[in-house]
C-alpha positions as CSV (number, residue, x, y, z in Angstrom):
1,M,0.3,-0.1,-0.2
2,I,0.9,3.7,-0.9
3,R,2.2,5.6,1.9
4,S,3.3,9.4,2.7
5,K,6.6,10.8,4.4
6,R,3.9,11.3,7.2
7,G,3.2,7.8,7.9
8,E,-0.6,8.6,5.8
9,T,-2.0,5.7,4.3
10,D,-3.6,5.8,1.3
11,P,-2.3,9.9,0.5
12,Y,-3.9,10.4,-3.1
13,R,-7.4,8.6,-2.5
14,K,-9.0,12.1,-2.4
15,Q,-7.5,13.1,-5.8
16,L,-8.4,9.4,-7.5
17,K,-11.8,9.2,-6.2
18,S,-12.2,13.6,-7.6
19,D,-10.9,12.4,-10.6
20,C,-13.6,9.3,-10.8
21,E,-16.3,11.7,-10.2
22,S,-15.9,14.1,-12.6
23,L,-15.8,11.4,-15.5
24,L,-18.8,9.5,-14.0
25,G,-20.4,12.8,-13.2
26,R,-20.3,13.7,-16.9
27,F,-21.4,9.7,-18.3
28,Q,-24.8,10.9,-16.2
29,K,-25.4,14.2,-17.3
30,T,-25.4,12.3,-21.1
31,E,-28.6,10.0,-19.6
32,S,-27.1,6.8,-21.4
33,V,-25.8,3.8,-20.8
34,R,-23.1,2.8,-24.1
35,F,-20.3,2.4,-23.8
36,Q,-19.3,4.2,-26.7
37,V,-20.7,7.3,-25.4
38,F,-18.5,6.6,-22.2
39,S,-15.5,6.0,-24.1
40,E,-15.7,9.4,-26.2
41,I,-15.7,11.2,-22.2
42,W,-12.9,8.6,-21.2
43,R,-10.6,9.3,-24.6
44,E,-11.3,13.2,-23.4
45,S,-10.5,13.7,-20.6
46,N,-7.4,11.8,-21.0
47,F,-7.9,9.7,-18.2
48,T,-5.9,6.5,-19.2
49,H,-2.5,9.5,-18.2
50,I,-3.8,8.7,-14.5
51,F,-1.7,5.7,-14.9
52,Y,1.8,7.3,-15.8
53,G,3.0,9.7,-13.0
54,A,3.1,6.2,-10.9
55,V,6.6,5.1,-9.8
56,K,7.8,1.6,-11.3
57,H,8.1,0.0,-7.8
58,E,4.7,1.7,-7.2
59,K,3.0,0.9,-10.5
60,R,1.0,-2.3,-8.7
61,A,0.0,-0.4,-5.5
62,F,-1.1,2.3,-7.1
63,S,-3.5,-0.1,-10.0
64,R,-4.6,-2.1,-7.2
65,R,-5.6,1.5,-5.6
66,V,-7.2,2.7,-8.1
67,L,-9.2,-0.1,-9.3
68,D,-10.8,-0.9,-5.8
69,L,-12.4,2.6,-5.8
70,A,-13.6,2.2,-9.3
71,Y,-15.5,-1.0,-8.3
72,S,-17.0,1.1,-5.3
73,Y,-18.9,2.3,-8.3
74,F,-19.6,-1.1,-9.3
75,L,-22.2,-1.6,-6.3
76,P,-25.3,-0.4,-4.9
77,P,-26.6,2.0,-3.8
78,L,-25.7,3.2,-6.7
79,T,-27.8,3.9,-9.6
80,F,-28.7,1.5,-12.7
81,Q,-26.5,4.5,-14.8
82,I,-24.0,4.9,-12.4
83,R,-22.8,1.5,-11.9
84,V,-23.0,0.8,-15.6
85,G,-20.7,3.7,-15.7
86,G,-18.7,2.2,-12.7
87,L,-18.3,-1.1,-14.8
88,Y,-17.3,0.6,-17.8
89,L,-14.6,2.3,-15.9
90,L,-13.4,-1.1,-14.2
91,Y,-12.9,-2.4,-17.7
92,S,-11.1,0.8,-18.8
93,L,-8.9,1.1,-15.6
94,Y,-7.6,-2.9,-16.2
95,R,-6.4,-2.6,-19.8
96,S,-4.6,0.4,-19.2
97,Q,-2.7,0.3,-15.9
98,T,1.0,-0.4,-16.4
99,A,1.5,-2.8,-14.1
100,S,2.2,-6.5,-15.8
101,P,1.3,-9.1,-15.3
102,P,-2.5,-7.0,-14.6
103,E,-3.1,-6.3,-10.9
104,Q,-7.0,-7.8,-10.8
105,I,-10.3,-6.7,-9.3
106,R,-10.8,-7.6,-6.4
107,V,-14.6,-9.2,-5.4
108,A,-16.1,-10.3,-2.3
109,L,-18.3,-13.3,-2.4
110,K,-21.0,-11.1,-0.9
111,D,-21.2,-9.4,-3.6
112,W,-20.9,-11.6,-6.2
113,D,-24.8,-11.9,-5.3
114,E,-25.1,-8.2,-6.8
115,V,-22.5,-8.7,-10.0
116,K,-25.2,-11.5,-11.6
117,K,-28.8,-9.7,-10.4
118,F,-27.2,-6.5,-12.2
119,E,-26.4,-8.6,-14.9
120,K,-30.2,-9.6,-15.1
121,D,-31.0,-7.5,-15.3
122,A,-29.1,-5.0,-17.5
123,A,-29.5,-8.2,-20.4
124,D,-33.8,-7.8,-19.5
125,A,-33.2,-3.9,-19.7
126,Q,-31.4,-4.9,-24.0
127,H,-28.3,-3.3,-22.8
128,L,-25.9,-5.6,-24.5
129,D,-22.9,-3.9,-24.0
130,A,-22.7,-3.6,-20.3
131,V,-23.3,-7.8,-20.3
132,Y,-20.6,-8.3,-23.2
133,I,-18.1,-5.9,-21.0
134,L,-18.9,-8.0,-17.7
135,R,-18.5,-11.3,-19.6
136,Q,-15.2,-9.9,-21.3
137,L,-14.0,-8.9,-17.8
138,R,-14.6,-13.2,-16.6
139,F,-13.3,-13.8,-20.1
140,L,-10.1,-12.3,-19.7
141,K,-9.9,-13.6,-15.6
142,A,-10.4,-10.3,-14.1
143,F,-11.8,-10.8,-11.3
144,H,-10.0,-11.9,-8.4
145,F,-12.5,-13.6,-5.8
146,T,-12.0,-13.4,-2.0
147,A,-13.4,-13.6,1.1
148,M,-13.6,-10.3,2.4
149,P,-13.4,-6.5,0.5
150,T,-11.0,-5.3,1.4
151,L,-7.2,-6.9,2.7
152,L,-6.9,-7.6,6.3
153,A,-4.0,-8.1,9.1
154,Y,-2.9,-9.8,12.1
155,K,-3.2,-8.1,15.0
156,K,-4.0,-4.6,12.9
157,K,-4.9,-1.6,14.2
158,R,-6.5,0.1,10.7
159,K,-8.8,2.6,10.7
160,T,-11.9,2.0,9.1
161,E,-13.1,4.3,6.4
162,K,-16.4,5.5,6.5
163,S,-18.4,5.8,3.0
164,D,-19.0,8.9,1.3
165,L,-20.6,8.4,-1.8
166,S,-22.1,11.5,-3.7
167,E,-25.7,12.0,-3.3
168,E,-26.1,12.8,-6.9
169,F,-24.2,9.0,-7.3
170,V,-27.3,7.4,-4.9
171,E,-30.2,5.3,-5.8
172,R,-33.5,7.2,-4.6
173,A,-35.7,5.4,-2.4
174,S,-38.2,3.1,-4.1
175,R,-39.1,0.0,-1.0
176,P,-41.9,0.5,-1.0
177,Q,-42.6,0.3,-5.5
178,E,-40.3,-3.3,-4.9
179,L,-42.8,-4.7,-1.7
180,I,-45.8,-3.5,-3.5
181,N,-45.6,-5.1,-6.4
182,G,-49.0,-6.3,-8.9
183,D,-48.9,-10.2,-7.8
184,L,-48.6,-9.0,-4.0
185,L,-51.3,-7.1,-4.7
186,E,-53.3,-9.6,-6.1
187,E,-52.6,-12.6,-3.4
188,L,-53.7,-10.1,-0.6
189,S,-57.5,-9.5,-2.6
190,N,-57.5,-12.6,-2.2
191,I,-56.5,-13.7,1.1
192,H,-58.4,-10.2,2.0
193,E,-61.8,-11.6,0.4
194,L,-61.5,-15.5,1.6
195,Y,-60.7,-14.1,5.9
196,E,-64.2,-11.7,5.0
197,K,-66.3,-14.5,4.1
198,M,-64.9,-16.6,6.9
199,K,-65.9,-13.7,9.3
200,T,-69.0,-13.1,7.7
201,S,-70.2,-17.0,7.7
202,V,-69.0,-17.4,11.5
203,S,-69.8,-14.5,13.3
204,L,-73.9,-13.1,13.0
205,P,-75.6,-10.5,11.1
206,S,-76.0,-7.9,14.2
207,E,-72.1,-8.1,15.2
208,K,-70.3,-4.7,14.3
209,S,-66.9,-6.6,14.2
210,V,-68.0,-7.1,10.9
211,N,-67.8,-3.9,9.6
212,M,-64.7,-3.2,10.7
213,I,-63.4,-4.7,7.8
214,H,-62.0,-2.2,5.7
215,R,-63.4,-3.4,2.1
216,S,-60.6,-0.7,0.1
217,F,-57.8,-2.1,1.3
218,V,-56.2,-3.4,-1.5
219,P,-56.9,-0.1,-3.2
220,Q,-56.1,2.0,-0.8
221,L,-52.8,0.4,-0.8
222,R,-51.8,0.6,-4.1
223,G,-53.3,4.3,-4.0
224,S,-50.7,4.9,-1.2
225,V,-47.5,3.5,-3.2
226,L,-48.7,5.8,-6.3
227,D,-48.9,8.9,-4.2
228,F,-45.5,8.3,-2.1
229,H,-43.8,7.9,-6.5
230,K,-45.4,11.2,-7.4
231,W,-45.0,12.7,-4.6
232,Q,-40.6,11.1,-5.7
233,Q,-40.6,12.4,-9.2
234,N,-42.3,16.0,-8.2
235,K,-39.6,16.7,-5.2
236,D,-37.4,17.8,-7.5
237,E,-39.1,20.2,-9.2
238,T,-40.4,21.7,-5.7
239,D,-36.7,22.1,-4.7
240,Q,-35.3,23.6,-7.9
241,D,-37.6,26.1,-7.6
242,E,-37.3,27.0,-3.7
243,D,-33.6,27.1,-5.1
244,C,-34.3,30.2,-7.2
245,G,-36.6,32.0,-5.1
246,E,-34.2,31.3,-1.7
247,G,-32.1,33.7,-3.5
248,T,-34.0,36.7,-2.5
249,S,-35.7,35.6,0.8
250,S,-32.5,35.2,2.3
251,Q,-31.2,38.8,1.5
252,Q,-34.5,40.5,2.5
253,E,-34.1,37.9,5.7
254,C,-30.2,38.7,6.2
255,S,-31.6,42.3,6.1
256,N,-34.2,42.1,8.4
257,R,-32.1,40.4,10.9
258,A,-29.6,43.5,10.7
259,G,-32.1,45.9,11.6
260,L,-33.2,44.4,14.7
261,I,-29.6,43.2,15.9
262,A,-28.9,47.4,15.7
263,S,-31.9,48.5,16.9
264,I,-31.2,45.6,20.2
265,K,-27.8,47.6,20.0
266,S,-28.3,50.6,20.5
267,K,-31.5,50.1,22.6
268,A,-29.1,48.7,25.0
269,Y,-26.5,51.4,24.7
270,G,-28.7,53.9,24.8
271,E,-30.1,52.7,28.8
272,A,-27.2,52.1,30.2
273,A,-23.7,54.6,30.5
274,E,-20.3,52.8,29.0
275,A,-18.3,52.0,31.9
276,S,-13.8,52.3,32.2
277,K,-12.1,50.1,30.5
278,S,-11.0,49.0,34.1
279,R,-14.5,48.1,35.5
280,R,-16.2,47.0,32.3
281,H,-16.0,43.2,33.7
282,R,-17.6,44.0,36.9
283,Q,-21.9,44.3,36.8
284,V,-23.1,47.3,37.1
285,E,-25.6,47.0,40.3
286,V,-28.8,49.3,40.0
287,D,-30.6,51.0,43.3
288,P,-34.0,50.4,43.2
289,T,-35.2,53.0,45.8
290,S,-33.3,55.9,43.4
291,N,-35.1,57.4,40.8
292,E,-32.5,59.4,39.5
293,S,-29.6,58.1,37.3
294,G,-26.4,58.8,38.7
295,P,-23.6,57.6,40.9
296,S,-24.8,56.3,44.2
297,N,-23.4,57.6,47.2
298,A,-22.9,54.7,49.3
299,P,-19.7,54.4,50.6
300,G,-17.0,52.1,48.2
301,R,-15.5,48.9,50.1
302,S,-12.2,50.1,51.6
303,R,-10.1,47.6,49.3
304,K,-7.8,45.4,52.6
305,T,-4.0,45.0,51.2
306,K,-2.3,41.5,52.0
307,P,0.6,41.9,54.5
308,S,4.1,41.2,52.8
309,F,5.2,37.1,52.6
310,K,8.8,38.8,55.2
311,A,5.4,40.2,57.5
312,R,3.4,36.3,57.3
313,T,6.9,34.0,58.0
314,K,7.6,36.5,61.3
315,E,3.9,35.9,62.5
316,K,3.8,32.2,61.6
317,Y,7.6,31.5,62.6
318,L,8.1,33.2,66.2
319,F,12.2,33.3,67.5
320,S,13.4,34.9,71.0
321,G,16.5,36.2,72.4
322,D,19.5,33.7,70.7
323,Q,17.5,32.8,67.8
324,L,16.2,35.5,66.5
325,K,19.9,37.0,66.2
326,A,21.6,33.5,65.3
327,S,18.8,33.2,62.0
328,S,19.4,37.2,61.9
329,S,22.8,36.7,61.4
330,T,25.0,35.1,58.4
331,T,26.9,32.5,58.0
332,M,30.4,32.5,57.5
333,I,32.3,29.7,54.5
334,S,34.7,28.9,56.4
335,H,32.2,28.4,59.3
336,L,30.9,25.1,57.6
337,T,34.3,23.7,57.6
338,S,35.0,23.9,61.2
339,L,34.6,21.7,63.7
340,D,32.1,22.6,66.2
341,P,34.4,24.3,69.5
342,V,32.8,21.5,71.9
343,A,33.4,18.4,69.7
344,A,37.2,19.5,69.5
345,E,37.3,19.8,73.5
346,K,36.3,16.1,73.0
347,V,38.9,15.0,71.6
348,K,41.8,16.3,73.8
349,Y,39.8,13.9,75.8
350,F,40.5,10.7,73.7
351,K,43.1,8.2,74.7
352,R,46.1,7.3,72.5
353,F,47.1,3.9,72.0
354,P,50.7,3.3,71.5
355,S,51.9,1.9,68.7
356,K,53.0,-2.3,68.5
């Protein structure tokens, strides 16, 4: 894996991601899934030159990182067009890489079902160029099937990378449409009729519990799904209209807010006099009994001076007589090496033993 001088893992990911998203963004604007359209954008962008800056001993690691990044655009929850663009990007990068032998595309086993489903959807929609590119990659043995999507190491802490997919590429929520389909509605209608007949046969006609059955349950469910689908389609149009009118409305809100702040400031500064710089951190005390504005006649607090360190030391440690004199006198350097006079007198009385 490529590392920078400071030990940063994959320093080129941000730049590679920006280049890939710009290429796929141009492909998305064409509203096409043809490989011919993608190849024209590829040649205009000179995207093959992305491998030319890699050093010889970093070619394989750089190719692996580029292919891993491009593979992320081939998986859900991205739109079908972006996934087709991701497939074309994978094929083009695999064929134009400078590493020899070519680096394979890492595919996890859990993602292979999504790949097969994508191939089936493309074949059903008659997007034969996408099916051909996918089968061509399989024919070239470009896929390397692995147990995990990323390379793991034993007892190695790795920072998990958050998925920061572009919102423009992500597929819109379509779970209600996928869940409530025609077959399900027909099955629900049959079960609902059967349940209504069984309850009518068991209960008496006078019971009110029979009337609690929603006879139009299936049509209401179908109508709710259709309403959600229409709202989802019209949401983009309303968002665009709001964005157009947001410029003028935001300017008016800013001007109104600025005028409100200015009026509050003028009112605040007009009522209270400005204090001196040395007293701005203190709060102003207002006498509620006095109606006239002016300085209060209350006597100020006398500031109590703190005793010095020398005075506090004398108070804490009381010396008297010779102790005060000895503590105040200075010690000579020669006194540090001389013997105590009491000790010198004791030395005189020591007996000397005759040497043998």
